[in-house]
C-alpha positions in Angstrom: 63.4 -58.8 -59.2 64.0 -61.6 -61.8 65.5 -59.2 -64.3 68.5 -58.6 -61.9 69.3 -62.3 -61.6 71.3 -62.7 -64.8 73.3 -59.5 -64.1 74.0 -60.7 -60.6 75.5 -63.9 -62.1 77.5 -61.8 -64.5 78.8 -59.7 -61.6 79.9 -63.0 -59.9 81.9 -63.7 -63.1 83.6 -60.3 -62.7 84.2 -60.8 -59.0 85.8 -64.2 -59.5 88.0 -62.7 -62.3 89.2 -60.0 -59.9 90.2 -62.5 -57.3 91.9 -64.6 -59.9 93.9 -61.5 -61.0 95.1 -60.9 -57.4 96.4 -64.5 -57.2 98.0 -64.2 -60.6 99.9 -61.1 -59.6 101.1 -62.9 -56.5 102.4 -65.7 -58.7 99.9 -68.3 -57.6 98.8 -69.1 -61.1 97.2 -72.4 -60.3 94.7 -70.8 -57.9 94.1 -68.1 -60.5 93.2 -70.9 -63.0 90.5 -72.2 -60.7 88.9 -68.8 -60.4 89.0 -68.7 -64.2 87.0 -71.9 -64.2 84.5 -70.4 -61.7 84.2 -67.3 -63.9 83.5 -69.5 -66.9 80.7 -71.3 -65.1 79.1 -67.9 -64.2 79.6 -66.7 -67.8 77.9 -69.9 -69.2 74.9 -69.5 -66.9 74.2 -65.8 -67.1 73.0 -65.9 -70.7 71.1 -69.1 -70.1 69.2 -67.7 -67.1 68.5 -64.5 -69.1 66.9 -66.6 -71.9 65.0 -68.8 -69.5 63.6 -65.7 -67.6 63.2 -63.8 -70.9 64.9 -60.8 -69.4 67.7 -60.1 -71.9 68.8 -56.5 -72.1 71.3 -54.2 -73.7 72.8 -53.4 -70.3 73.2 -57.1 -69.6 75.1 -57.6 -72.9 77.4 -54.7 -72.1 78.0 -55.9 -68.5 78.8 -59.3 -69.8 81.5 -58.0 -72.1 82.9 -55.8 -69.4 83.1 -58.8 -67.0 84.7 -60.9 -69.7 87.3 -58.2 -70.3 88.5 -58.7 -66.8 88.1 -62.4 -66.3 89.1 -63.5 -69.9 91.1 -60.5 -71.1 93.1 -59.0 -68.3 93.6 -62.1 -66.2 95.2 -64.3 -69.0 97.4 -61.3 -69.8 98.6 -61.3 -66.2 99.2 -65.1 -66.4 101.3 -64.7 -69.5 103.2 -61.8 -68.0 104.1 -64.0 -65.1 105.1 -66.9 -67.4 107.4 -64.6 -69.4 108.9 -63.2 -66.2 110.1 -66.7 -65.2 111.0 -67.7 -68.8 114.5 -68.5 -70.0 115.1 -65.0 -71.5 116.0 -62.5 -68.8 114.5 -59.1 -69.8 112.5 -56.6 -67.9 110.6 -55.6 -71.0 109.7 -59.1 -72.5 106.9 -59.9 -70.0 104.8 -57.0 -71.1 104.2 -58.7 -74.4 101.8 -60.9 -72.4 99.4 -58.1 -72.3 99.0 -58.4 -76.1 96.5 -61.1 -75.1 94.6 -58.5 -73.2 94.6 -56.1 -76.1 93.4 -58.7 -78.7 90.8 -59.9 -76.2 89.4 -56.4 -76.1 89.4 -56.2 -79.9 87.6 -59.6 -80.0 84.9 -58.6 -77.5 84.3 -55.2 -79.3 84.0 -57.1 -82.6 81.6 -59.6 -81.0 79.3 -56.8 -79.7 79.1 -55.2 -83.1 79.1 -58.2 -85.5 75.6 -59.4 -86.5 77.1 -62.7 -87.7 77.8 -63.8 -84.2 74.3 -64.1 -82.8 74.4 -67.9 -82.7 78.1 -68.8 -83.2 81.4 -67.1 -83.0 83.7 -65.6 -85.6 87.1 -66.0 -84.1 88.1 -67.9 -80.9 86.0 -66.9 -77.9 87.9 -65.4 -74.9 86.9 -68.0 -72.3 88.3 -70.8 -74.3 91.5 -68.8 -75.0 91.8 -68.0 -71.3 91.4 -71.7 -70.2 94.3 -72.5 -72.6 96.6 -69.8 -71.3 95.8 -70.7 -67.7 96.5 -74.4 -68.4 100.2 -73.6 -69.1 101.4 -73.3 -65.5 100.0 -76.8 -64.8 101.7 -78.2 -67.9 104.9 -76.6 -66.7 105.0 -79.0 -63.8 105.6 -81.9 -66.2 107.4 -80.0 -69.0 109.2 -77.1 -67.4 111.8 -76.7 -70.1 109.1 -76.4 -72.8 106.8 -73.9 -71.0 109.7 -71.8 -69.8 110.8 -71.2 -73.4 110.3 -67.5 -74.2 110.2 -68.4 -77.9 107.3 -70.8 -77.4 105.4 -68.3 -75.1 105.8 -65.5 -77.7 104.6 -68.0 -80.4 101.5 -68.8 -78.2 100.8 -65.1 -77.8 101.0 -64.6 -81.6 98.8 -67.5 -82.5 96.1 -66.9 -79.8 96.0 -63.2 -80.6 95.4 -64.0 -84.2 92.7 -66.6 -83.4 90.9 -64.1 -81.2 90.3 -61.7 -84.1 90.4 -64.2 -87.0 87.5 -64.9 -89.4 87.4 -68.6 -88.4 83.9 -69.7 -87.5 83.6 -71.4 -84.1 80.5 -73.0 -82.8 79.0 -71.7 -79.6 78.5 -74.1 -76.6 75.3 -72.4 -75.6 72.3 -74.7 -75.9 68.8 -73.5 -77.0 67.5 -77.1 -76.5 68.9 -80.6 -75.7 68.1 -82.2 -79.1 70.9 -84.5 -80.2 70.2 -83.8 -83.9 70.6 -80.1 -83.5 73.5 -80.2 -81.0 75.4 -83.2 -82.1 78.7 -81.5 -82.6 78.4 -79.8 -79.2 77.7 -83.1 -77.4 80.6 -84.8 -79.2 82.9 -82.0 -78.2 81.8 -82.1 -74.6 82.1 -85.9 -74.4 85.6 -86.0 -75.9 86.7 -83.1 -73.8 85.5 -84.8 -70.6 87.5 -87.9 -71.6 90.6 -85.9 -72.3 90.3 -84.1 -69.0 89.8 -87.4 -67.2 93.0 -88.8 -68.6 95.2 -85.6 -68.8 93.5 -83.1 -66.4 94.8 -79.6 -67.1 97.2 -80.9 -69.7 94.2 -81.7 -71.8 93.3 -78.1 -72.5 95.6 -77.6 -75.5 94.2 -80.7 -77.1 90.7 -79.5 -76.4 91.4 -76.2 -78.0 92.7 -78.0 -81.2 89.7 -80.3 -81.0 87.3 -77.3 -80.7 88.7 -75.6 -83.8 88.9 -78.8 -85.8 85.3 -79.8 -85.0 84.1 -76.2 -85.8 85.8 -76.4 -89.2 84.2 -79.8 -90.0 80.8 -78.7 -88.6 80.6 -75.6 -90.7 82.0 -77.2 -93.7 79.3 -79.8 -93.4 76.6 -77.1 -93.0 77.9 -75.3 -96.0 77.6 -78.5 -98.1 74.1 -79.1 -97.0 73.1 -75.6 -97.8 
């Protein structure tokens, strides 16, 4: 029975992503973002539970990627499609560029499944973090509508995030094997700073958190390289 628990959590991730997509297609991007957060919570805990119960399996790994493709691949593509639809450049074709995020998310997930270097950390930006960033844009649009409705900016975001997804940039994973401060110092620092940013800026903090994530990863692995 216990071997099915992690897969059930992964399926909950998939289910939440499907609901988020429905809301995104209806134009309710804020509700879609909350389902992304719910999917992210399930995605965080499925692997942890599998390790705790010692029931990791090849099927679980494949199911996780398939669920992530929906929740953190297709869903952010739909969100960007909707943002481009309401952008300042009126074109029936432009919004489809949003699905480049879906394409590069698929490439990133396929690369992750077949890259032996990514057992502990990531090579390239992980799809959940990228999706949180994309889904924060509708909230930021409330305060900065002229900026977020800029088609040039949105296309630039698509280009940058698509590159980051498949880049060779090393990014630390937020999964914990233990709670040791010494071994997880950079993760704890990131989580503390992220919590403070969210407390002050709420969803508008996500772009800053993304930059912080990449910057801390660079400093972390640069430091590791020096020690080695």
